[in-house]
N, C-alpha and C positions, 0 to 999 in steps of 0.2 A: 596846530599841536605839537608838543614835543615828542622827540621818538620814544623817550620811556612812558611819556603818557598814552602813545597808541600801542607798545607792548603790553601797559596792561590793560589796557580795554581786551587786548586779543586775547589776555591772558583769561579776563572774567568771561569772556564771551566762552571760552574752550571749559572753563570750570562750569559755567552755566550748563553750557550743551551738556556736557558728561553727567553732570547731578540730574538734570529735568531729564535725559533721552538716554544715557548710557552710553555714548559712543566715548570712544578713547581719549583721553585729553590730550595725548600728542599727537595724534592724528590730526584732531581738531586744529589745535596749535599749529601745525604746520600747514593745514591748507588755507587756516584764515589768513595768517603770513606771507601766502603765497600771494591770494585773493590783494590784500592788502597793499601790496611789495614791499615788506617790512625790511627794515637792511638788514644786513647783516649780526651788525652792534647791537639793535633791537632786537632781533629774533634771540641772540644771545641770552639778553636781557631777562626774555618772557620764557626762555627754556629754563633760567634759575630761578624764576618765581614759581613757574610752575611745579618743575621737581620738588620745591621747597615747602612747597601747599600742598602736595603730593605725600612728600614725604612725613612731615609737620601734622598732617590732618588730624588726627586723633588727639592732639595736646593741644590741637590749636582749639577742637569743639569742644572742649575741657572747659577751657578758658572762656570761648562763647558764653556756655551754658554757668558758670560761674560769675562772670559780668553782666548779666542777662537772665537772671533765675525766672523771669516770668516770661520767658520766649523759649520753649523746648526748642534745641537746634533742629529736630525734624521737621518743626512746624514752622520754622520761620519761612518767607517768600524766601525762595531758592536764588534770587538775585541778592538781596540783603547778605544771606548766610555766605554766599561765595565774596560777596566785597569785603566782608569780615576777615573770614579765612584768610582771603590777598593780603588786606592790610596787616593783621592780625605777625602774620608771617614775615612782612617786609620791615614791623615794627617791631617785633621780636628777636629775631633769628637773622633775618639778610644784612642787616647794618651797613645797609648804605646810605640809605637815606634819615636826614633827620629826622626826629619823630612830629615834628610837624608840619612835615611834606608829607610823610606817609598817612599822617590824618586829614590832612588837606587833600591829599589825590582822592583816598577812599571815598570823603565828603563829593567831592566835584563826581565821580563815578556813582554814587548815590543820587545825585541829582541829575546826572542824564540818565540813566537805566531804572532806579528804582522810583517807585510809589510817593506818593506824598508826603508821608512822615518817613521816609527811608535815610535821608539825611540829618534830620535830627537823633534817629535810633542809632544810624554809624558813629557819628560824633560822639553820642553819649557813650557810649558802650568804649570805643575808643579811646575817649577822655579817662573814663574810669579807667582803663589796664594800663594807661601811661601814668597816672597818678602812684595807681597803686604798686606797679609792679618797675617801672623806670625810675620813679622818683625815689625809691627805698635803695 
């Protein structure tokens, strides 16, 4: 697994634990990075992602609601909600990964950590966002 993918996995786990249990996401990220022996470069990338998702959280949730109106954000499975938050930050605000890479990484996270339909749902939402926002 690449360093960046490992970083994304740890960010997802930190977001999930924070969302589901209420733990401080920065503390969770630091703990997981130590447990998983994340390199300094990967930890720095993970911090960028986590800080960005937290900073832009409300804006990202509005986008999720806009592009998945049948699924209120608060009622989404916590793992799907946080995969979308992470992916939308990377896709729209971070600017380091090409859109196809950001979407593919999110779909892979959904396949690994989500439920049976998670990867299709995540791919559909991100594809719609990409067409509507990035294509304009």
